[in-house]
C-alpha positions in Angstrom: 13.4 -16.0 -2.3 10.0 -14.7 -1.7 9.1 -11.7 -0.1 8.2 -11.1 3.5 4.2 -9.8 4.1 5.8 -6.7 5.1 7.6 -6.0 1.9 4.7 -7.2 -0.3 2.5 -4.9 1.7 5.3 -1.7 0.9 5.5 -3.0 -2.8 1.7 -2.8 -3.1 1.5 0.9 -1.5 4.4 1.9 -3.5 2.5 1.0 -7.1 -0.8 2.1 -5.8 -0.1 5.1 -4.2 3.6 6.3 -5.2 3.3 5.4 -8.9 -0.6 5.8 -9.1 -0.6 2.7 -10.7 -3.9 0.8 -12.3 -2.8 -2.4 -11.1 -0.6 -3.9 -8.5 1.9 -6.5 -9.7 3.3 -9.1 -7.5 5.3 -11.7 -9.7 3.4 -12.7 -12.3 0.0 -11.9 -11.1 -1.9 -8.5 -11.6 -4.2 -7.3 -9.0 -6.5 -3.8 -10.4 -6.9 -1.2 -8.2 -10.3 0.1 -7.5 -11.9 3.1 -6.2 -14.6 2.9 -3.4 -18.0 4.4 -4.2 -18.6 6.6 -1.2 -15.1 8.1 -0.7 -13.1 7.3 -3.5 -10.6 5.6 -1.9 -8.1 3.5 -3.7 -8.6 -0.4 -3.0 -6.8 -3.4 -3.9 -7.2 -7.0 -3.3 -4.5 -9.8 -3.5 -3.4 -12.8 -2.6 -0.2 -13.6 -0.1 0.4 -17.1 1.1 -3.1 -18.3 -0.1 -4.8 -15.4 2.0 -6.7 -12.7 0.4 -5.4 -9.4 1.6 -7.6 -6.0 1.0 -5.3 -3.1 0.6 -7.3 0.2 1.3 -6.1 3.9 1.3 -6.7 6.2 4.1 -9.1 9.0 3.6 -6.6 12.0 3.9 -9.3 14.4 5.5 -9.8 11.9 8.4 -8.7 13.1 11.8 -9.1 9.6 13.3 -5.9 8.4 16.0 -5.3 5.8 13.6 -5.0 7.9 10.5 -2.4 9.6 12.5 -0.5 6.4 13.3 -0.5 5.4 9.4 0.9 8.9 8.6 3.7 8.5 11.1 4.3 5.0 10.1 4.6 6.5 6.5 7.1 9.2 7.3 9.2 6.7 9.1 9.1 4.2 6.3 9.9 6.9 3.9 12.8 8.2 6.0 14.1 4.6 6.4 13.9 4.1 2.6 15.7 7.1 2.1 18.5 6.0 4.6 18.5 2.6 3.2 18.8 3.3 -0.7 20.3 7.0 -0.5 16.7 7.9 -2.6 
């Protein structure tokens, strides 16, 4: 069974941010992690379902409304992961 888009996003995020990997591995494919020139944010381009997707890290110093939403989501996702896996 193929992973869903949501599962794939979480897997890429985990590898890039939690494990600080140099590349995200999805199946047999490896997608290199690069840094943006201006802010040094992590960026990874990968393919899902024939579509090219770009994952881009959030600037931790930003004060935007979207940054707050992302941090709330990640906190909630980590809570759910802990609850589901016991880790």
